[in-house]
CHARMM internal coordinates of N, CA and C (Angstrom, degrees):
IC EDIT
DIST 1 N 1 CA 1.4624
DIST 1 CA 1 C 1.6052
ANGL 1 N 1 CA 1 C 110.19
DIST 1 C 2 N 1.1414
ANGL 1 CA 1 C 2 N 113.15
DIHE 1 N 1 CA 1 C 2 N 147.79
DIST 2 N 2 CA 1.4805
ANGL 1 C 2 N 2 CA 120.80
DIHE 1 CA 1 C 2 N 2 CA -179.80
DIST 2 CA 2 C 1.5587
ANGL 2 N 2 CA 2 C 106.80
DIHE 1 C 2 N 2 CA 2 C -79.08
DIST 2 C 3 N 1.3186
ANGL 2 CA 2 C 3 N 109.02
DIHE 2 N 2 CA 2 C 3 N 153.60
DIST 3 N 3 CA 1.5530
ANGL 2 C 3 N 3 CA 108.06
DIHE 2 CA 2 C 3 N 3 CA 175.22
DIST 3 CA 3 C 1.4653
ANGL 3 N 3 CA 3 C 113.77
DIHE 2 C 3 N 3 CA 3 C -78.95
DIST 3 C 4 N 1.3980
ANGL 3 CA 3 C 4 N 115.41
DIHE 3 N 3 CA 3 C 4 N -28.53
DIST 4 N 4 CA 1.4297
ANGL 3 C 4 N 4 CA 118.71
DIHE 3 CA 3 C 4 N 4 CA -178.95
DIST 4 CA 4 C 1.5362
ANGL 4 N 4 CA 4 C 113.26
DIHE 3 C 4 N 4 CA 4 C -141.95
DIST 4 C 5 N 1.3785
ANGL 4 CA 4 C 5 N 116.99
DIHE 4 N 4 CA 4 C 5 N 132.95
DIST 5 N 5 CA 1.5070
ANGL 4 C 5 N 5 CA 116.65
DIHE 4 CA 4 C 5 N 5 CA -172.72
DIST 5 CA 5 C 1.5776
ANGL 5 N 5 CA 5 C 102.48
DIHE 4 C 5 N 5 CA 5 C -112.95
DIST 5 C 6 N 1.3506
ANGL 5 CA 5 C 6 N 113.85
DIHE 5 N 5 CA 5 C 6 N 147.48
DIST 6 N 6 CA 1.4769
ANGL 5 C 6 N 6 CA 115.90
DIHE 5 CA 5 C 6 N 6 CA 171.48
DIST 6 CA 6 C 1.5028
ANGL 6 N 6 CA 6 C 111.64
DIHE 5 C 6 N 6 CA 6 C -98.13
DIST 6 C 7 N 1.3494
ANGL 6 CA 6 C 7 N 116.50
DIHE 6 N 6 CA 6 C 7 N 94.48
DIST 7 N 7 CA 1.4470
ANGL 6 C 7 N 7 CA 122.70
DIHE 6 CA 6 C 7 N 7 CA -175.89
DIST 7 CA 7 C 1.3470
ANGL 7 N 7 CA 7 C 114.47
DIHE 6 C 7 N 7 CA 7 C -59.55
DIST 7 C 8 N 1.3823
ANGL 7 CA 7 C 8 N 116.29
DIHE 7 N 7 CA 7 C 8 N -30.70
DIST 8 N 8 CA 1.4893
ANGL 7 C 8 N 8 CA 119.39
DIHE 7 CA 7 C 8 N 8 CA -176.30
DIST 8 CA 8 C 1.4707
ANGL 8 N 8 CA 8 C 113.88
DIHE 7 C 8 N 8 CA 8 C -70.27
DIST 8 C 9 N 1.2953
ANGL 8 CA 8 C 9 N 118.21
DIHE 8 N 8 CA 8 C 9 N -18.13
DIST 9 N 9 CA 1.5383
ANGL 8 C 9 N 9 CA 124.01
DIHE 8 CA 8 C 9 N 9 CA -178.57
DIST 9 CA 9 C 1.5299
ANGL 9 N 9 CA 9 C 105.68
DIHE 8 C 9 N 9 CA 9 C -93.71
DIST 9 C 10 N 1.2460
ANGL 9 CA 9 C 10 N 125.99
DIHE 9 N 9 CA 9 C 10 N -13.02
DIST 10 N 10 CA 1.4403
ANGL 9 C 10 N 10 CA 123.95
DIHE 9 CA 9 C 10 N 10 CA -174.69
DIST 10 CA 10 C 1.4359
ANGL 10 N 10 CA 10 C 107.84
DIHE 9 C 10 N 10 CA 10 C -79.53
DIST 10 C 11 N 1.4770
ANGL 10 CA 10 C 11 N 114.49
DIHE 10 N 10 CA 10 C 11 N 147.02
DIST 11 N 11 CA 1.3257
ANGL 10 C 11 N 11 CA 121.57
DIHE 10 CA 10 C 11 N 11 CA 179.61
DIST 11 CA 11 C 1.6430
ANGL 11 N 11 CA 11 C 115.41
DIHE 10 C 11 N 11 CA 11 C -83.90
DIST 11 C 12 N 1.2205
ANGL 11 CA 11 C 12 N 115.24
DIHE 11 N 11 CA 11 C 12 N 139.34
DIST 12 N 12 CA 1.5463
ANGL 11 C 12 N 12 CA 115.67
DIHE 11 CA 11 C 12 N 12 CA 179.34
DIST 12 CA 12 C 1.4060
ANGL 12 N 12 CA 12 C 110.45
DIHE 11 C 12 N 12 CA 12 C -77.65
DIST 12 C 13 N 1.3831
ANGL 12 CA 12 C 13 N 119.37
DIHE 12 N 12 CA 12 C 13 N 146.29
DIST 13 N 13 CA 1.4936
ANGL 12 C 13 N 13 CA 126.01
DIHE 12 CA 12 C 13 N 13 CA 172.41
DIST 13 CA 13 C 1.5084
ANGL 13 N 13 CA 13 C 106.79
DIHE 12 C 13 N 13 CA 13 C -146.15
DIST 13 C 14 N 1.3034
ANGL 13 CA 13 C 14 N 114.00
DIHE 13 N 13 CA 13 C 14 N 150.16
DIST 14 N 14 CA 1.4472
ANGL 13 C 14 N 14 CA 125.02
DIHE 13 CA 13 C 14 N 14 CA -176.46
DIST 14 CA 14 C 1.5409
ANGL 14 N 14 CA 14 C 108.97
DIHE 13 C 14 N 14 CA 14 C -74.76
DIST 14 C 15 N 1.2445
ANGL 14 CA 14 C 15 N 116.93
DIHE 14 N 14 CA 14 C 15 N 150.30
DIST 15 N 15 CA 1.5853
ANGL 14 C 15 N 15 CA 119.15
DIHE 14 CA 14 C 15 N 15 CA -179.62
DIST 15 CA 15 C 1.5731
ANGL 15 N 15 CA 15 C 99.79
DIHE 14 C 15 N 15 CA 15 C -81.12
DIST 15 C 16 N 1.3621
ANGL 15 CA 15 C 16 N 112.98
DIHE 15 N 15 CA 15 C 16 N 125.49
DIST 16 N 16 CA 1.4451
ANGL 15 C 16 N 16 CA 118.61
DIHE 15 CA 15 C 16 N 16 CA 178.09
DIST 16 CA 16 C 1.4946
ANGL 16 N 16 CA 16 C 111.25
DIHE 15 C 16 N 16 CA 16 C -68.77
DIST 16 C 17 N 1.3160
ANGL 16 CA 16 C 17 N 115.17
DIHE 16 N 16 CA 16 C 17 N -17.27
DIST 17 N 17 CA 1.6499
ANGL 16 C 17 N 17 CA 114.14
DIHE 16 CA 16 C 17 N 17 CA -176.69
DIST 17 CA 17 C 1.4577
ANGL 17 N 17 CA 17 C 105.68
DIHE 16 C 17 N 17 CA 17 C -99.60
DIST 17 C 18 N 1.1406
ANGL 17 CA 17 C 18 N 124.20
DIHE 17 N 17 CA 17 C 18 N 10.89
DIST 18 N 18 CA 1.5449
ANGL 17 C 18 N 18 CA 125.65
DIHE 17 CA 17 C 18 N 18 CA -174.68
DIST 18 CA 18 C 1.4810
ANGL 18 N 18 CA 18 C 110.26
DIHE 17 C 18 N 18 CA 18 C -58.76
DIST 18 C 19 N 1.3806
ANGL 18 CA 18 C 19 N 118.12
DIHE 18 N 18 CA 18 C 19 N -37.49
DIST 19 N 19 CA 1.5068
ANGL 18 C 19 N 19 CA 116.52
DIHE 18 CA 18 C 19 N 19 CA 176.04
DIST 19 CA 19 C 1.4010
ANGL 19 N 19 CA 19 C 119.26
DIHE 18 C 19 N 19 CA 19 C -65.49
DIST 19 C 20 N 1.3710
ANGL 19 CA 19 C 20 N 117.36
DIHE 19 N 19 CA 19 C 20 N -17.26
DIST 20 N 20 CA 1.4939
ANGL 19 C 20 N 20 CA 121.74
DIHE 19 CA 19 C 20 N 20 CA -170.46
DIST 20 CA 20 C 1.6444
ANGL 20 N 20 CA 20 C 105.98
DIHE 19 C 20 N 20 CA 20 C -105.95
DIST 20 C 21 N 1.4154
ANGL 20 CA 20 C 21 N 117.07
DIHE 20 N 20 CA 20 C 21 N 16.02
DIST 21 N 21 CA 1.4364
ANGL 20 C 21 N 21 CA 114.70
DIHE 20 CA 20 C 21 N 21 CA 179.42
DIST 21 CA 21 C 1.4173
ANGL 21 N 21 CA 21 C 111.26
DIHE 20 C 21 N 21 CA 21 C -74.11
DIST 21 C 22 N 1.3667
ANGL 21 CA 21 C 22 N 113.08
DIHE 21 N 21 CA 21 C 22 N 153.62
DIST 22 N 22 CA 1.4604
ANGL 21 C 22 N 22 CA 124.05
DIHE 21 CA 21 C 22 N 22 CA -174.81
DIST 22 CA 22 C 1.5709
ANGL 22 N 22 CA 22 C 109.67
DIHE 21 C 22 N 22 CA 22 C -87.20
DIST 22 C 23 N 1.1389
ANGL 22 CA 22 C 23 N 127.37
DIHE 22 N 22 CA 22 C 23 N 148.81
DIST 23 N 23 CA 1.4954
ANGL 22 C 23 N 23 CA 134.67
DIHE 22 CA 22 C 23 N 23 CA 170.14
DIST 23 CA 23 C 1.5288
ANGL 23 N 23 CA 23 C 112.23
DIHE 22 C 23 N 23 CA 23 C -115.05
DIST 23 C 24 N 1.2014
ANGL 23 CA 23 C 24 N 116.78
DIHE 23 N 23 CA 23 C 24 N 121.05
DIST 24 N 24 CA 1.4713
ANGL 23 C 24 N 24 CA 120.25
DIHE 23 CA 23 C 24 N 24 CA 173.29
DIST 24 CA 24 C 1.4973
ANGL 24 N 24 CA 24 C 113.48
DIHE 23 C 24 N 24 CA 24 C -72.03
DIST 24 C 25 N 1.4608
ANGL 24 CA 24 C 25 N 113.19
DIHE 24 N 24 CA 24 C 25 N 131.74
DIST 25 N 25 CA 1.4713
ANGL 24 C 25 N 25 CA 113.17
DIHE 24 CA 24 C 25 N 25 CA -175.19
DIST 25 CA 25 C 1.5843
ANGL 25 N 25 CA 25 C 99.48
DIHE 24 C 25 N 25 CA 25 C -141.87
DIST 25 C 26 N 1.3603
ANGL 25 CA 25 C 26 N 114.77
DIHE 25 N 25 CA 25 C 26 N 163.62
DIST 26 N 26 CA 1.4215
ANGL 25 C 26 N 26 CA 121.43
DIHE 25 CA 25 C 26 N 26 CA 174.19
DIST 26 CA 26 C 1.5565
ANGL 26 N 26 CA 26 C 104.14
DIHE 25 C 26 N 26 CA 26 C -103.35
DIST 26 C 27 N 1.3527
ANGL 26 CA 26 C 27 N 110.32
DIHE 26 N 26 CA 26 C 27 N 135.95
DIST 27 N 27 CA 1.5216
ANGL 26 C 27 N 27 CA 114.97
DIHE 26 CA 26 C 27 N 27 CA -177.78
DIST 27 CA 27 C 1.5590
ANGL 27 N 27 CA 27 C 102.89
DIHE 26 C 27 N 27 CA 27 C -150.87
DIST 27 C 28 N 1.3908
ANGL 27 CA 27 C 28 N 109.44
DIHE 27 N 27 CA 27 C 28 N 136.51
DIST 28 N 28 CA 1.5021
ANGL 27 C 28 N 28 CA 116.27
DIHE 27 CA 27 C 28 N 28 CA 170.74
DIST 28 CA 28 C 1.5395
ANGL 28 N 28 CA 28 C 116.02
DIHE 27 C 28 N 28 CA 28 C -84.50
DIST 28 C 29 N 1.2498
ANGL 28 CA 28 C 29 N 117.44
DIHE 28 N 28 CA 28 C 29 N 118.04
DIST 29 N 29 CA 1.4440
ANGL 28 C 29 N 29 CA 122.16
DIHE 28 CA 28 C 29 N 29 CA -179.17
DIST 29 CA 29 C 1.4715
ANGL 29 N 29 CA 29 C 111.26
DIHE 28 C 29 N 29 CA 29 C -120.77
DIST 29 C 30 N 1.2923
ANGL 29 CA 29 C 30 N 121.67
DIHE 29 N 29 CA 29 C 30 N 134.42
DIST 30 N 30 CA 1.5215
ANGL 29 C 30 N 30 CA 126.16
DIHE 29 CA 29 C 30 N 30 CA 174.92
DIST 30 CA 30 C 1.4912
ANGL 30 N 30 CA 30 C 115.03
DIHE 29 C 30 N 30 CA 30 C -46.41
DIST 30 C 31 N 1.2529
ANGL 30 CA 30 C 31 N 118.66
DIHE 30 N 30 CA 30 C 31 N 140.30
DIST 31 N 31 CA 1.4849
ANGL 30 C 31 N 31 CA 118.33
DIHE 30 CA 30 C 31 N 31 CA -179.80
DIST 31 CA 31 C 1.5435
ANGL 31 N 31 CA 31 C 110.18
DIHE 30 C 31 N 31 CA 31 C -70.59
DIST 31 C 32 N 1.2749
ANGL 31 CA 31 C 32 N 116.64
DIHE 31 N 31 CA 31 C 32 N -24.52
DIST 32 N 32 CA 1.5054
ANGL 31 C 32 N 32 CA 115.05
DIHE 31 CA 31 C 32 N 32 CA 175.13
DIST 32 CA 32 C 1.6061
ANGL 32 N 32 CA 32 C 110.06
DIHE 31 C 32 N 32 CA 32 C -74.08
DIST 32 C 33 N 1.3377
ANGL 32 CA 32 C 33 N 114.20
DIHE 32 N 32 CA 32 C 33 N -25.66
DIST 33 N 33 CA 1.6046
ANGL 32 C 33 N 33 CA 114.92
DIHE 32 CA 32 C 33 N 33 CA 178.73
DIST 33 CA 33 C 1.4833
ANGL 33 N 33 CA 33 C 102.27
DIHE 32 C 33 N 33 CA 33 C -74.21
DIST 33 C 34 N 1.3737
ANGL 33 CA 33 C 34 N 121.71
DIHE 33 N 33 CA 33 C 34 N -43.48
DIST 34 N 34 CA 1.3389
ANGL 33 C 34 N 34 CA 117.23
DIHE 33 CA 33 C 34 N 34 CA -176.76
DIST 34 CA 34 C 1.6086
ANGL 34 N 34 CA 34 C 117.01
DIHE 33 C 34 N 34 CA 34 C -70.84
DIST 34 C 35 N 1.3653
ANGL 34 CA 34 C 35 N 113.91
DIHE 34 N 34 CA 34 C 35 N -29.02
DIST 35 N 35 CA 1.4384
ANGL 34 C 35 N 35 CA 121.30
DIHE 34 CA 34 C 35 N 35 CA 173.87
DIST 35 CA 35 C 1.6394
ANGL 35 N 35 CA 35 C 105.57
DIHE 34 C 35 N 35 CA 35 C -61.83
DIST 35 C 36 N 1.3802
ANGL 35 CA 35 C 36 N 117.54
DIHE 35 N 35 CA 35 C 36 N -46.53
DIST 36 N 36 CA 1.3625
ANGL 35 C 36 N 36 CA 119.49
DIHE 35 CA 35 C 36 N 36 CA -179.88
DIST 36 CA 36 C 1.4983
ANGL 36 N 36 CA 36 C 116.40
DIHE 35 C 36 N 36 CA 36 C -58.86
DIST 36 C 37 N 1.3798
ANGL 36 CA 36 C 37 N 117.90
DIHE 36 N 36 CA 36 C 37 N -48.19
DIST 37 N 37 CA 1.3617
ANGL 36 C 37 N 37 CA 124.02
DIHE 36 CA 36 C 37 N 37 CA 172.86
DIST 37 CA 37 C 1.4443
ANGL 37 N 37 CA 37 C 117.54
DIHE 36 C 37 N 37 CA 37 C -56.15
DIST 37 C 38 N 1.3659
ANGL 37 CA 37 C 38 N 116.51
DIHE 37 N 37 CA 37 C 38 N -41.35
DIST 38 N 38 CA 1.4967
ANGL 37 C 38 N 38 CA 128.95
DIHE 37 CA 37 C 38 N 38 CA -176.72
DIST 38 CA 38 C 1.5989
ANGL 38 N 38 CA 38 C 106.33
DIHE 37 C 38 N 38 CA 38 C -65.14
DIST 38 C 39 N 1.3484
ANGL 38 CA 38 C 39 N 113.18
DIHE 38 N 38 CA 38 C 39 N -43.08
DIST 39 N 39 CA 1.4517
ANGL 38 C 39 N 39 CA 119.44
DIHE 38 CA 38 C 39 N 39 CA 177.27
DIST 39 CA 39 C 1.4662
ANGL 39 N 39 CA 39 C 111.81
DIHE 38 C 39 N 39 CA 39 C -61.72
DIST 39 C 40 N 1.3632
ANGL 39 CA 39 C 40 N 118.70
DIHE 39 N 39 CA 39 C 40 N -44.07
DIST 40 N 40 CA 1.4285
ANGL 39 C 40 N 40 CA 124.82
DIHE 39 CA 39 C 40 N 40 CA 176.70
DIST 40 CA 40 C 1.6123
ANGL 40 N 40 CA 40 C 107.90
DIHE 39 C 40 N 40 CA 40 C -62.21
DIST 40 C 41 N 1.2936
ANGL 40 CA 40 C 41 N 117.16
DIHE 40 N 40 CA 40 C 41 N -40.65
DIST 41 N 41 CA 1.4743
ANGL 40 C 41 N 41 CA 123.66
DIHE 40 CA 40 C 41 N 41 CA 179.61
DIST 41 CA 41 C 1.4953
ANGL 41 N 41 CA 41 C 108.04
DIHE 40 C 41 N 41 CA 41 C -57.92
DIST 41 C 42 N 1.4026
ANGL 41 CA 41 C 42 N 119.34
DIHE 41 N 41 CA 41 C 42 N -44.53
DIST 42 N 42 CA 1.4052
ANGL 41 C 42 N 42 CA 124.33
DIHE 41 CA 41 C 42 N 42 CA -179.81
DIST 42 CA 42 C 1.6372
ANGL 42 N 42 CA 42 C 106.92
DIHE 41 C 42 N 42 CA 42 C -63.38
DIST 42 C 43 N 1.1695
ANGL 42 CA 42 C 43 N 122.32
DIHE 42 N 42 CA 42 C 43 N -44.21
DIST 43 N 43 CA 1.4278
ANGL 42 C 43 N 43 CA 126.45
DIHE 42 CA 42 C 43 N 43 CA 179.62
DIST 43 CA 43 C 1.5170
ANGL 43 N 43 CA 43 C 113.02
DIHE 42 C 43 N 43 CA 43 C -65.80
DIST 43 C 44 N 1.3910
ANGL 43 CA 43 C 44 N 117.97
DIHE 43 N 43 CA 43 C 44 N -40.94
DIST 44 N 44 CA 1.5020
ANGL 43 C 44 N 44 CA 120.45
DIHE 43 CA 43 C 44 N 44 CA -174.78
DIST 44 CA 44 C 1.4470
ANGL 44 N 44 CA 44 C 117.91
DIHE 43 C 44 N 44 CA 44 C -98.07
DIST 44 C 45 N 1.4466
ANGL 44 CA 44 C 45 N 112.29
DIHE 44 N 44 CA 44 C 45 N -21.83
DIST 45 N 45 CA 1.4611
ANGL 44 C 45 N 45 CA 116.05
DIHE 44 CA 44 C 45 N 45 CA -175.23
DIST 45 CA 45 C 1.5250
ANGL 45 N 45 CA 45 C 118.70
DIHE 44 C 45 N 45 CA 45 C 79.83
DIST 45 C 46 N 1.4303
ANGL 45 CA 45 C 46 N 108.70
DIHE 45 N 45 CA 45 C 46 N 4.73
DIST 46 N 46 CA 1.4315
ANGL 45 C 46 N 46 CA 116.81
DIHE 45 CA 45 C 46 N 46 CA 172.08
DIST 46 CA 46 C 1.4631
ANGL 46 N 46 CA 46 C 112.28
DIHE 45 C 46 N 46 CA 46 C -93.78
DIST 46 C 47 N 1.3276
ANGL 46 CA 46 C 47 N 124.02
DIHE 46 N 46 CA 46 C 47 N 130.23
DIST 47 N 47 CA 1.5035
ANGL 46 C 47 N 47 CA 126.04
DIHE 46 CA 46 C 47 N 47 CA 179.68
DIST 47 CA 47 C 1.5519
ANGL 47 N 47 CA 47 C 107.83
DIHE 46 C 47 N 47 CA 47 C -50.88
DIST 47 C 48 N 1.5347
ANGL 47 CA 47 C 48 N 112.09
DIHE 47 N 47 CA 47 C 48 N 144.26
DIST 48 N 48 CA 1.3912
ANGL 47 C 48 N 48 CA 113.39
DIHE 47 CA 47 C 48 N 48 CA -170.45
DIST 48 CA 48 C 1.5028
ANGL 48 N 48 CA 48 C 113.85
DIHE 47 C 48 N 48 CA 48 C -70.98
DIST 48 C 49 N 1.3562
ANGL 48 CA 48 C 49 N 117.23
DIHE 48 N 48 CA 48 C 49 N -19.80
DIST 49 N 49 CA 1.4076
ANGL 48 C 49 N 49 CA 120.17
DIHE 48 CA 48 C 49 N 49 CA 179.31
DIST 49 CA 49 C 1.5192
ANGL 49 N 49 CA 49 C 112.06
DIHE 48 C 49 N 49 CA 49 C -75.67
DIST 49 C 50 N 1.3181
ANGL 49 CA 49 C 50 N 114.23
DIHE 49 N 49 CA 49 C 50 N -31.60
DIST 50 N 50 CA 1.4922
ANGL 49 C 50 N 50 CA 117.46
DIHE 49 CA 49 C 50 N 50 CA 174.55
DIST 50 CA 50 C 1.5058
ANGL 50 N 50 CA 50 C 109.59
DIHE 49 C 50 N 50 CA 50 C -73.96
DIST 50 C 51 N 1.3604
ANGL 50 CA 50 C 51 N 121.52
DIHE 50 N 50 CA 50 C 51 N -35.48
DIST 51 N 51 CA 1.5503
ANGL 50 C 51 N 51 CA 120.81
DIHE 50 CA 50 C 51 N 51 CA 168.88
DIST 51 CA 51 C 1.4861
ANGL 51 N 51 CA 51 C 112.78
DIHE 50 C 51 N 51 CA 51 C -55.54
DIST 51 C 52 N 1.3858
ANGL 51 CA 51 C 52 N 120.63
DIHE 51 N 51 CA 51 C 52 N -46.15
DIST 52 N 52 CA 1.4517
ANGL 51 C 52 N 52 CA 127.72
DIHE 51 CA 51 C 52 N 52 CA -176.26
DIST 52 CA 52 C 1.6037
ANGL 52 N 52 CA 52 C 102.79
DIHE 51 C 52 N 52 CA 52 C -60.72
DIST 52 C 53 N 1.3621
ANGL 52 CA 52 C 53 N 117.41
DIHE 52 N 52 CA 52 C 53 N -47.76
DIST 53 N 53 CA 1.3526
ANGL 52 C 53 N 53 CA 122.25
DIHE 52 CA 52 C 53 N 53 CA -178.08
DIST 53 CA 53 C 1.5593
ANGL 53 N 53 CA 53 C 116.63
DIHE 52 C 53 N 53 CA 53 C -60.58
DIST 53 C 54 N 1.4192
ANGL 53 CA 53 C 54 N 114.87
DIHE 53 N 53 CA 53 C 54 N -43.52
DIST 54 N 54 CA 1.4546
ANGL 53 C 54 N 54 CA 126.61
DIHE 53 CA 53 C 54 N 54 CA 172.18
DIST 54 CA 54 C 1.3880
ANGL 54 N 54 CA 54 C 104.90
DIHE 53 C 54 N 54 CA 54 C -59.81
DIST 54 C 55 N 1.2414
ANGL 54 CA 54 C 55 N 131.05
DIHE 54 N 54 CA 54 C 55 N -48.41
DIST 55 N 55 CA 1.4829
ANGL 54 C 55 N 55 CA 132.90
DIHE 54 CA 54 C 55 N 55 CA -171.25
DIST 55 CA 55 C 1.5897
ANGL 55 N 55 CA 55 C 106.21
DIHE 54 C 55 N 55 CA 55 C -65.35
DIST 55 C 56 N 1.3987
ANGL 55 CA 55 C 56 N 116.51
DIHE 55 N 55 CA 55 C 56 N -48.24
DIST 56 N 56 CA 1.3489
ANGL 55 C 56 N 56 CA 118.79
DIHE 55 CA 55 C 56 N 56 CA -179.49
DIST 56 CA 56 C 1.6640
ANGL 56 N 56 CA 56 C 115.38
DIHE 55 C 56 N 56 CA 56 C -65.43
DIST 56 C 57 N 1.3474
ANGL 56 CA 56 C 57 N 109.69
DIHE 56 N 56 CA 56 C 57 N -34.65
DIST 57 N 57 CA 1.5048
ANGL 56 C 57 N 57 CA 118.39
DIHE 56 CA 56 C 57 N 57 CA 175.31
DIST 57 CA 57 C 1.4776
ANGL 57 N 57 CA 57 C 108.69
DIHE 56 C 57 N 57 CA 57 C -61.03
DIST 57 C 58 N 1.4434
ANGL 57 CA 57 C 58 N 116.05
DIHE 57 N 57 CA 57 C 58 N -45.71
DIST 58 N 58 CA 1.3792
ANGL 57 C 58 N 58 CA 113.28
DIHE 57 CA 57 C 58 N 58 CA -175.63
DIST 58 CA 58 C 1.5784
ANGL 58 N 58 CA 58 C 112.00
DIHE 57 C 58 N 58 CA 58 C -70.37
DIST 58 C 59 N 1.3345
ANGL 58 CA 58 C 59 N 118.93
DIHE 58 N 58 CA 58 C 59 N -31.61
DIST 59 N 59 CA 1.4287
ANGL 58 C 59 N 59 CA 121.46
DIHE 58 CA 58 C 59 N 59 CA 170.00
DIST 59 CA 59 C 1.4903
ANGL 59 N 59 CA 59 C 114.55
DIHE 58 C 59 N 59 CA 59 C -57.08
DIST 59 C 60 N 1.3645
ANGL 59 CA 59 C 60 N 118.88
DIHE 59 N 59 CA 59 C 60 N -38.64
DIST 60 N 60 CA 1.3701
ANGL 59 C 60 N 60 CA 125.07
DIHE 59 CA 59 C 60 N 60 CA 176.47
DIST 60 CA 60 C 1.5089
ANGL 60 N 60 CA 60 C 115.84
DIHE 59 C 60 N 60 CA 60 C -67.51
DIST 60 C 61 N 1.3684
ANGL 60 CA 60 C 61 N 114.34
DIHE 60 N 60 CA 60 C 61 N -44.13
DIST 61 N 61 CA 1.4971
ANGL 60 C 61 N 61 CA 123.91
DIHE 60 CA 60 C 61 N 61 CA -177.71
DIST 61 CA 61 C 1.5593
ANGL 61 N 61 CA 61 C 108.28
DIHE 60 C 61 N 61 CA 61 C -66.06
DIST 61 C 62 N 1.3531
ANGL 61 CA 61 C 62 N 114.36
DIHE 61 N 61 CA 61 C 62 N -36.66
DIST 62 N 62 CA 1.4853
ANGL 61 C 62 N 62 CA 119.51
DIHE 61 CA 61 C 62 N 62 CA -173.90
DIST 62 CA 62 C 1.5214
ANGL 62 N 62 CA 62 C 108.17
DIHE 61 C 62 N 62 CA 62 C -92.44
DIST 62 C 63 N 1.2096
ANGL 62 CA 62 C 63 N 120.28
DIHE 62 N 62 CA 62 C 63 N 1.50
DIST 63 N 63 CA 1.5919
ANGL 62 C 63 N 63 CA 125.77
DIHE 62 CA 62 C 63 N 63 CA -166.93
DIST 63 CA 63 C 1.4689
ANGL 63 N 63 CA 63 C 119.56
DIHE 62 C 63 N 63 CA 63 C 38.86
DIST 63 C 64 N 1.2742
ANGL 63 CA 63 C 64 N 108.96
DIHE 63 N 63 CA 63 C 64 N 52.24
DIST 64 N 64 CA 1.5454
ANGL 63 C 64 N 64 CA 118.01
DIHE 63 CA 63 C 64 N 64 CA 177.64
DIST 64 CA 64 C 1.5141
ANGL 64 N 64 CA 64 C 108.53
DIHE 63 C 64 N 64 CA 64 C -71.23
DIST 64 C 65 N 1.2550
ANGL 64 CA 64 C 65 N 117.90
DIHE 64 N 64 CA 64 C 65 N 135.01
DIST 65 N 65 CA 1.4109
ANGL 64 C 65 N 65 CA 128.04
DIHE 64 CA 64 C 65 N 65 CA 174.43
DIST 65 CA 65 C 1.4485
ANGL 65 N 65 CA 65 C 110.30
DIHE 64 C 65 N 65 CA 65 C -111.72
DIST 65 C 66 N 1.3786
ANGL 65 CA 65 C 66 N 117.76
DIHE 65 N 65 CA 65 C 66 N 139.21
DIST 66 N 66 CA 1.3965
ANGL 65 C 66 N 66 CA 119.69
DIHE 65 CA 65 C 66 N 66 CA 175.67
DIST 66 CA 66 C 1.5079
ANGL 66 N 66 CA 66 C 113.21
DIHE 65 C 66 N 66 CA 66 C -81.55
DIST 66 C 67 N 1.3487
ANGL 66 CA 66 C 67 N 120.33
DIHE 66 N 66 CA 66 C 67 N 145.70
DIST 67 N 67 CA 1.4384
ANGL 66 C 67 N 67 CA 118.95
DIHE 66 CA 66 C 67 N 67 CA 178.12
DIST 67 CA 67 C 1.5458
ANGL 67 N 67 CA 67 C 110.42
DIHE 66 C 67 N 67 CA 67 C -93.37
DIST 67 C 68 N 1.3585
ANGL 67 CA 67 C 68 N 111.84
DIHE 67 N 67 CA 67 C 68 N 112.35
DIST 68 N 68 CA 1.3756
ANGL 67 C 68 N 68 CA 116.19
DIHE 67 CA 67 C 68 N 68 CA -173.70
DIST 68 CA 68 C 1.5842
ANGL 68 N 68 CA 68 C 113.99
DIHE 67 C 68 N 68 CA 68 C -99.50
DIST 68 C 69 N 1.3315
ANGL 68 CA 68 C 69 N 116.67
DIHE 68 N 68 CA 68 C 69 N 14.31
DIST 69 N 69 CA 1.4196
ANGL 68 C 69 N 69 CA 122.69
DIHE 68 CA 68 C 69 N 69 CA -174.06
DIST 69 CA 69 C 1.6781
ANGL 69 N 69 CA 69 C 107.21
DIHE 68 C 69 N 69 CA 69 C -94.62
DIST 69 C 70 N 1.2992
ANGL 69 CA 69 C 70 N 111.26
DIHE 69 N 69 CA 69 C 70 N 126.18
DIST 70 N 70 CA 1.4973
ANGL 69 C 70 N 70 CA 114.78
DIHE 69 CA 69 C 70 N 70 CA -177.89
DIST 70 CA 70 C 1.5177
ANGL 70 N 70 CA 70 C 104.48
DIHE 69 C 70 N 70 CA 70 C -111.95
DIST 70 C 71 N 1.3126
ANGL 70 CA 70 C 71 N 112.92
DIHE 70 N 70 CA 70 C 71 N 140.38
DIST 71 N 71 CA 1.4256
ANGL 70 C 71 N 71 CA 124.43
DIHE 70 CA 70 C 71 N 71 CA 177.87
DIST 71 CA 71 C 1.5521
ANGL 71 N 71 CA 71 C 110.06
DIHE 70 C 71 N 71 CA 71 C -95.78
DIST 71 C 72 N 1.2871
ANGL 71 CA 71 C 72 N 111.63
DIHE 71 N 71 CA 71 C 72 N 136.40
DIST 72 N 72 CA 1.5690
ANGL 71 C 72 N 72 CA 118.51
DIHE 71 CA 71 C 72 N 72 CA 178.14
DIST 72 CA 72 C 1.4349
ANGL 72 N 72 CA 72 C 114.10
DIHE 71 C 72 N 72 CA 72 C -86.78
END
COOR INIT
IC SEED 1 N 1 CA 1 C
IC BUILD
C-alpha cells in the first residue's frame, strides 16, 4: 500500500453494485411475523431483517402474487 494517494488523479467509475442498493423504509409488520423470522434467524444465524429481505426478493423473482379473494 502506498503511504499517500493522489485522489485528484484517479479516474472516476460507477459502482457496479449501485442497482442492488437497499433503501430504508418504515413498515408495519405483525409481531407474530417478526417472531417467526427471529426464530428462523436463531436457527440459521442470518439476521431476521436479511431473512425477510431474502423472502421478499424470492417472491419478486418468482413473480408470486398474493390471493386476495375471500370466500364467504
